[in-house]
MARMARKOL-317241 format. One record per atom (N, C-alpha, C): residue number from 1; residue in three letters; atom name; x, y, z. Coordinates in Angstrom, 3 decimals, always signed. Example, Ala and Ser with C-alpha at 12.3 -4.5 7.8 and 13.67 -1.06 7.14 Angstrom:
> 1/ALA/N/+13.190/-5.690/+7.800
> 1/ALA/CA/+12.300/-4.500/+7.800
> 1/ALA/C/+13.200/-3.300/+7.800
> 2/SER/N/+12.850/-2.250/+7.080
> 2/SER/CA/+13.670/-1.060/+7.140
> 2/SER/C/+12.900/+0.030/+7.870
END
This chain:
> 1/UNK/N/+14.046/+10.179/-12.969
> 1/UNK/CA/+12.901/+10.559/-13.608
> 1/UNK/C/+11.933/+9.615/-13.950
> 2/UNK/N/+12.345/+8.314/-14.412
> 2/UNK/CA/+11.680/+7.258/-14.789
> 2/UNK/C/+10.718/+6.874/-13.804
> 3/UNK/N/+11.099/+6.925/-12.686
> 3/UNK/CA/+10.343/+6.510/-11.329
> 3/UNK/C/+9.256/+7.466/-11.154
> 4/UNK/N/+9.553/+8.656/-11.291
> 4/UNK/CA/+8.534/+9.790/-11.268
> 4/UNK/C/+7.346/+9.527/-12.158
> 5/UNK/N/+7.872/+9.145/-13.440
> 5/UNK/CA/+6.944/+9.184/-14.438
> 5/UNK/C/+5.814/+7.928/-14.249
> 6/UNK/N/+6.625/+6.787/-13.721
> 6/UNK/CA/+5.916/+5.890/-13.591
> 6/UNK/C/+4.763/+5.784/-12.269
> 7/UNK/N/+5.197/+6.673/-11.444
> 7/UNK/CA/+4.347/+6.929/-10.239
> 7/UNK/C/+3.314/+8.026/-10.760
> 8/UNK/N/+3.336/+8.754/-11.690
> 8/UNK/CA/+2.418/+9.682/-12.196
> 8/UNK/C/+1.410/+8.807/-12.906
> 9/UNK/N/+1.800/+7.805/-13.690
> 9/UNK/CA/+0.925/+6.762/-14.642
> 9/UNK/C/+0.192/+6.206/-13.632
> 10/UNK/N/+0.785/+5.841/-12.314
> 10/UNK/CA/+0.098/+4.947/-11.526
> 10/UNK/C/-1.294/+5.862/-10.854
> 11/UNK/N/-1.037/+6.907/-10.770
> 11/UNK/CA/-2.040/+8.031/-10.133
> 11/UNK/C/-3.129/+8.265/-11.178
> 12/UNK/N/-2.690/+8.269/-12.473
> 12/UNK/CA/-3.810/+8.394/-13.514
> 12/UNK/C/-4.652/+7.324/-13.677
> 13/UNK/N/-3.956/+6.061/-13.550
> 13/UNK/CA/-4.566/+4.682/-13.386
> 13/UNK/C/-5.448/+4.629/-12.322
> 14/UNK/N/-5.150/+4.920/-11.197
> 14/UNK/CA/-6.115/+4.631/-9.904
> 14/UNK/C/-6.263/+6.060/-9.329
> 15/UNK/N/-7.022/+6.979/-9.820
> 15/UNK/CA/-7.262/+8.139/-9.311
> 15/UNK/C/-7.921/+8.219/-7.993
> 16/UNK/N/-8.040/+9.273/-7.100
> 16/UNK/CA/-8.708/+9.341/-6.101
> 16/UNK/C/-8.758/+10.765/-5.584
> 17/UNK/N/-9.826/+11.061/-4.765
> 17/UNK/CA/-9.953/+12.227/-4.507
> 17/UNK/C/-9.371/+12.572/-3.236
> 18/UNK/N/-8.948/+13.721/-2.841
> 18/UNK/CA/-8.096/+14.053/-1.460
> 18/UNK/C/-9.049/+13.750/-0.530
> 19/UNK/N/-8.678/+12.808/+0.538
> 19/UNK/CA/-9.358/+12.642/+1.812
> 19/UNK/C/-9.953/+11.208/+1.660
> 20/UNK/N/-9.898/+10.482/+0.316
> 20/UNK/CA/-10.242/+9.179/+0.139
> 20/UNK/C/-9.132/+8.169/-0.084
> 21/UNK/N/-9.585/+6.921/+0.070
> 21/UNK/CA/-8.415/+5.794/+0.401
> 21/UNK/C/-7.735/+5.970/-0.972
> 22/UNK/N/-6.308/+6.179/-0.844
> 22/UNK/CA/-5.277/+6.265/-2.040
> 22/UNK/C/-4.903/+4.890/-2.558
> 23/UNK/N/-5.683/+4.120/-3.418
> 23/UNK/CA/-5.027/+2.776/-3.794
> 23/UNK/C/-3.833/+3.000/-4.519
> 24/UNK/N/-3.716/+4.136/-5.538
> 24/UNK/CA/-2.562/+4.284/-6.096
> 24/UNK/C/-1.185/+4.354/-5.188
> 25/UNK/N/-1.395/+5.070/-4.147
> 25/UNK/CA/-0.249/+4.950/-3.189
> 25/UNK/C/+0.087/+3.835/-2.572
> 26/UNK/N/-0.983/+2.965/-2.421
> 26/UNK/CA/-0.931/+1.580/-1.772
> 26/UNK/C/-0.263/+0.760/-2.684
> 27/UNK/N/-0.637/+0.744/-3.735
> 27/UNK/CA/-0.190/-0.175/-4.781
> 27/UNK/C/+1.350/+0.376/-5.210
> 28/UNK/N/+1.560/+1.418/-5.276
> 28/UNK/CA/+2.979/+1.924/-5.648
> 28/UNK/C/+3.921/+1.613/-4.714
> 29/UNK/N/+3.770/+1.754/-3.389
> 29/UNK/CA/+4.461/+1.661/-2.302
> 29/UNK/C/+4.768/+0.016/-2.176
> 30/UNK/N/+3.745/-0.729/-2.455
> 30/UNK/CA/+3.746/-2.268/-2.284
> 30/UNK/C/+4.681/-2.722/-3.414
> 31/UNK/N/+4.611/-2.235/-4.503
> 31/UNK/CA/+5.341/-2.836/-5.688
> 31/UNK/C/+6.663/-2.298/-5.638
> 32/UNK/N/+6.989/-0.928/-4.917
> 32/UNK/CA/+8.436/-0.603/-4.700
> 32/UNK/C/+9.019/-1.301/-3.654
> 33/UNK/N/+8.226/-1.447/-2.544
> 33/UNK/CA/+8.883/-2.687/-1.436
> 33/UNK/C/+9.183/-3.935/-1.996
> 34/UNK/N/+8.313/-4.568/-2.913
> 34/UNK/CA/+8.575/-5.983/-3.571
> 34/UNK/C/+10.030/-5.568/-4.223
> 35/UNK/N/+10.204/-4.766/-5.062
> 35/UNK/CA/+11.103/-4.598/-5.988
> 35/UNK/C/+12.566/-4.432/-5.225
> 36/UNK/N/+12.364/-3.479/-4.152
> 36/UNK/CA/+13.402/-3.187/-3.469
> 36/UNK/C/+13.955/-4.366/-2.875
> 37/UNK/N/+13.378/-5.102/-2.002
> 37/UNK/CA/+13.649/-6.055/-1.393
> 37/UNK/C/+14.453/-7.039/-2.221
> 38/UNK/N/+13.795/-7.468/-3.470
> 38/UNK/CA/+14.354/-8.479/-4.460
> 38/UNK/C/+15.552/-7.829/-4.901
> 39/UNK/N/+15.702/-6.699/-5.219
> 39/UNK/CA/+16.970/-5.878/-5.788
> 39/UNK/C/+18.123/-6.260/-4.650
> 40/UNK/N/+17.694/-5.784/-3.289
> 40/UNK/CA/+18.770/-5.900/-2.305
> 40/UNK/C/+19.167/-7.408/-2.123
> 41/UNK/N/+18.173/-8.468/-2.247
> 41/UNK/CA/+18.641/-9.645/-2.059
> 41/UNK/C/+19.558/-10.246/-3.314
> 42/UNK/N/+19.485/-9.817/-4.612
> 42/UNK/CA/+20.270/-10.306/-5.559
> 42/UNK/C/+21.338/-9.455/-6.087
> 43/UNK/N/+21.273/-8.188/-6.190
> 43/UNK/CA/+22.290/-7.235/-6.495
> 43/UNK/C/+23.214/-6.745/-5.539
> 44/UNK/N/+24.505/-7.120/-5.728
> 44/UNK/CA/+25.607/-6.726/-4.722
> 44/UNK/C/+26.361/-5.571/-5.116
> 45/UNK/N/+26.424/-4.952/-6.414
> 45/UNK/CA/+26.873/-3.756/-6.962
> 45/UNK/C/+26.377/-2.661/-6.353
> 46/UNK/N/+27.131/-1.964/-5.476
> 46/UNK/CA/+26.701/-0.762/-4.734
> 46/UNK/C/+25.902/+0.335/-5.844
> 47/UNK/N/+26.737/+0.618/-6.914
> 47/UNK/CA/+26.369/+1.731/-7.853
> 47/UNK/C/+25.014/+1.266/-8.485
> 48/UNK/N/+24.821/-0.218/-8.687
> 48/UNK/CA/+23.464/-0.503/-9.275
> 48/UNK/C/+22.294/-0.405/-8.284
> 49/UNK/N/+22.635/-0.660/-6.917
> 49/UNK/CA/+21.732/-0.680/-5.989
> 49/UNK/C/+21.244/+0.801/-5.765
> 50/UNK/N/+22.258/+1.625/-5.918
> 50/UNK/CA/+21.941/+3.196/-5.597
> 50/UNK/C/+21.136/+3.543/-6.850
> 51/UNK/N/+21.474/+3.286/-7.978
> 51/UNK/CA/+20.877/+3.786/-9.262
> 51/UNK/C/+19.236/+3.249/-9.244
> 52/UNK/N/+19.159/+1.925/-8.969
> 52/UNK/CA/+17.662/+1.223/-9.124
> 52/UNK/C/+16.989/+1.480/-7.676
> 53/UNK/N/+17.587/+1.381/-6.657
> 53/UNK/CA/+17.081/+1.397/-5.162
> 53/UNK/C/+16.698/+2.960/-4.860
> 54/UNK/N/+18.017/+3.793/-4.919
> 54/UNK/CA/+17.486/+5.177/-4.367
> 54/UNK/C/+16.922/+5.956/-5.409
> 55/UNK/N/+17.426/+5.786/-6.662
> 55/UNK/CA/+16.977/+6.573/-7.927
> 55/UNK/C/+15.708/+6.178/-8.290
> 56/UNK/N/+15.573/+5.092/-9.161
> 56/UNK/CA/+14.243/+4.481/-9.747
> 56/UNK/C/+13.232/+4.473/-8.648
> 57/UNK/N/+13.409/+3.487/-7.774
> 57/UNK/CA/+12.455/+3.164/-6.777
> 57/UNK/C/+12.238/+4.141/-5.589
> 58/UNK/N/+13.064/+4.919/-5.434
> 58/UNK/CA/+13.239/+6.163/-4.576
> 58/UNK/C/+12.008/+7.272/-5.149
> 59/UNK/N/+12.112/+7.020/-6.491
> 59/UNK/CA/+11.302/+8.340/-7.026
> 59/UNK/C/+10.000/+7.864/-7.447
> 60/UNK/N/+9.688/+6.538/-7.378
> 60/UNK/CA/+8.587/+5.686/-7.768
> 60/UNK/C/+7.701/+5.600/-6.484
> 61/UNK/N/+8.425/+5.314/-5.187
> 61/UNK/CA/+7.439/+5.207/-4.133
> 61/UNK/C/+7.339/+6.682/-3.312
> 62/UNK/N/+6.618/+6.552/-2.296
> 62/UNK/CA/+6.321/+7.791/-1.760
> 62/UNK/C/+5.639/+7.644/-0.284
> 63/UNK/N/+6.624/+7.912/+0.590
> 63/UNK/CA/+6.377/+7.933/+1.853
> 63/UNK/C/+5.493/+9.157/+2.347
> 64/UNK/N/+5.903/+10.179/+1.633
> 64/UNK/CA/+5.340/+11.464/+2.054
> 64/UNK/C/+3.739/+11.563/+1.731
> 65/UNK/N/+3.586/+11.041/+0.304
> 65/UNK/CA/+2.307/+10.972/-0.096
> 65/UNK/C/+1.386/+10.061/+0.863
> 66/UNK/N/+1.763/+8.949/+1.357
> 66/UNK/CA/+1.254/+8.049/+2.271
> 66/UNK/C/+0.835/+8.804/+3.221
> 67/UNK/N/+1.672/+9.752/+3.914
> 67/UNK/CA/+1.484/+10.478/+5.220
> 67/UNK/C/+0.398/+11.331/+5.140
> 68/UNK/N/+0.492/+12.125/+3.872
> 68/UNK/CA/-0.594/+13.120/+3.531
> 68/UNK/C/-1.936/+12.529/+3.388
> 69/UNK/N/-1.857/+11.375/+2.648
> 69/UNK/CA/-3.256/+10.809/+2.543
> 69/UNK/C/-3.975/+10.479/+3.830
> 70/UNK/N/-3.109/+9.785/+4.731
> 70/UNK/CA/-3.497/+9.395/+6.195
> 70/UNK/C/-4.159/+10.389/+6.990
> 71/UNK/N/-3.459/+11.504/+6.715
> 71/UNK/CA/-3.897/+12.670/+7.530
> 71/UNK/C/-5.152/+13.308/+6.817
> 72/UNK/N/-5.200/+13.405/+5.657
> 72/UNK/CA/-6.297/+13.923/+5.179
> 72/UNK/C/-7.563/+13.023/+5.168
> 73/UNK/N/-7.611/+11.713/+5.050
> 73/UNK/CA/-8.401/+10.944/+5.340
> 73/UNK/C/-8.969/+11.010/+6.788
> 74/UNK/N/-7.869/+11.189/+8.051
> 74/UNK/CA/-8.229/+11.237/+9.313
> 74/UNK/C/-8.810/+12.786/+9.829
> 75/UNK/N/-8.954/+13.677/+8.853
> 75/UNK/CA/-9.525/+14.897/+9.330
> 75/UNK/C/-11.021/+14.604/+9.542
> 76/UNK/N/-11.734/+13.905/+8.648
> 76/UNK/CA/-12.997/+13.465/+8.760
> 76/UNK/C/-13.383/+12.185/+9.467
> 77/UNK/N/-12.463/+11.124/+9.097
> 77/UNK/CA/-12.815/+9.842/+9.458
> 77/UNK/C/-11.504/+9.088/+9.854
> 78/UNK/N/-11.139/+9.313/+11.282
> 78/UNK/CA/-9.803/+8.930/+11.846
> 78/UNK/C/-9.891/+7.195/+11.933
> 79/UNK/N/-11.112/+6.591/+11.999
> 79/UNK/CA/-10.877/+5.106/+11.979
> 79/UNK/C/-10.589/+4.716/+10.578
> 80/UNK/N/-11.226/+5.249/+9.280
> 80/UNK/CA/-10.879/+5.183/+8.099
> 80/UNK/C/-9.136/+5.241/+8.067
> 81/UNK/N/-8.856/+6.315/+8.412
> 81/UNK/CA/-7.559/+6.679/+8.341
> 81/UNK/C/-6.466/+5.617/+9.084
> 82/UNK/N/-6.860/+5.072/+10.202
> 82/UNK/CA/-6.469/+4.250/+10.902
> 82/UNK/C/-6.106/+2.941/+10.232
> 83/UNK/N/-7.110/+2.461/+9.659
> 83/UNK/CA/-7.358/+1.279/+8.777
> 83/UNK/C/-6.374/+1.405/+7.530
> 84/UNK/N/-6.470/+2.551/+6.989
> 84/UNK/CA/-5.545/+2.887/+5.796
> 84/UNK/C/-4.225/+2.664/+6.032
> 85/UNK/N/-3.643/+3.183/+7.361
> 85/UNK/CA/-2.267/+3.161/+7.701
> 85/UNK/C/-2.012/+1.672/+8.119
> 86/UNK/N/-2.861/+0.833/+8.594
> 86/UNK/CA/-2.755/-0.636/+8.993
> 86/UNK/C/-2.736/-1.375/+7.740
> 87/UNK/N/-3.533/-1.232/+6.961
> 87/UNK/CA/-3.626/-1.815/+5.518
> 87/UNK/C/-2.357/-1.599/+4.751
> 88/UNK/N/-1.937/-0.498/+4.486
> 88/UNK/CA/-0.752/+0.060/+4.009
> 88/UNK/C/+0.574/-0.722/+4.632
> 89/UNK/N/+0.770/-0.547/+5.910
> 89/UNK/CA/+1.772/-0.997/+6.363
> 89/UNK/C/+1.996/-2.674/+6.323
> 90/UNK/N/+0.881/-3.206/+6.310
> 90/UNK/CA/+0.763/-4.718/+6.314
> 90/UNK/C/+1.091/-5.055/+4.797
> 91/UNK/N/+0.593/-4.397/+4.000
> 91/UNK/CA/+0.703/-4.601/+2.649
> 91/UNK/C/+2.247/-4.630/+2.012
> 92/UNK/N/+2.763/-3.268/+2.659
> 92/UNK/CA/+4.297/-3.186/+2.264
> 92/UNK/C/+5.086/-4.109/+2.973
> 93/UNK/N/+4.829/-4.501/+4.181
> 93/UNK/CA/+5.715/-5.725/+4.832
> 93/UNK/C/+5.579/-7.115/+4.154
> 94/UNK/N/+4.370/-7.226/+3.616
> 94/UNK/CA/+4.158/-8.438/+2.919
> 94/UNK/C/+4.783/-8.530/+1.612
> 95/UNK/N/+4.641/-7.400/+0.977
> 95/UNK/CA/+5.326/-7.156/-0.384
> 95/UNK/C/+6.904/-7.332/-0.236
> 96/UNK/N/+7.364/-6.574/+0.714
> 96/UNK/CA/+8.764/-6.771/+0.816
> 96/UNK/C/+9.141/-8.242/+1.189
> 97/UNK/N/+8.573/-8.924/+2.042
> 97/UNK/CA/+8.854/-10.393/+2.396
> 97/UNK/C/+8.555/-11.294/+1.089
> 98/UNK/N/+7.783/-10.926/+0.197
> 98/UNK/CA/+7.594/-11.667/-1.012
> 98/UNK/C/+8.653/-11.328/-1.922
> 99/UNK/N/+9.028/-9.944/-2.028
> 99/UNK/CA/+10.285/-9.771/-2.829
> 99/UNK/C/+11.372/-10.488/-2.452
> 100/UNK/N/+11.647/-10.465/-1.137
> 100/UNK/CA/+12.933/-11.318/-0.554
> 100/UNK/C/+12.679/-12.664/-0.896
> 101/UNK/N/+11.733/-13.304/-0.756
> 101/UNK/CA/+11.582/-14.800/-1.118
> 101/UNK/C/+11.769/-15.047/-2.554
> 102/UNK/N/+11.091/-14.403/-3.349
> 102/UNK/CA/+11.111/-14.443/-4.639
> 102/UNK/C/+12.372/-14.253/-5.301
> 103/UNK/N/+13.289/-13.447/-4.691
> 103/UNK/CA/+14.749/-13.212/-5.422
> 103/UNK/C/+15.717/-14.167/-4.594
> 104/UNK/N/+15.434/-14.973/-3.432
> 104/UNK/CA/+16.314/-15.822/-2.755
> 104/UNK/C/+16.778/-16.775/-3.932
> 105/UNK/N/+18.218/-16.835/-3.713
> 105/UNK/CA/+18.770/-17.948/-4.406
> 105/UNK/C/+18.254/-19.522/-4.296
END
């Protein structure tokens, strides 16, 4: 529940119209990728990993929202949708690598 409420707060802080660049989705997913990689690097207890990774961060991040945003953008502007996907994936990979590096012993 906490992750979903945080996600809702991000959407309120960074609103967008359907079919436009969804910065809230990009930011939320990047923060989630950073935190998940940091968590997986540092925490060994499976129960804590499930609680925070699957529970909190799973509710916080959204792949389905990312997919819907890309499809809606692509209806009228396929090149913008392609750039949205490229920027999102690049940002997520970068955030994951940073999270892993930041948490490394």
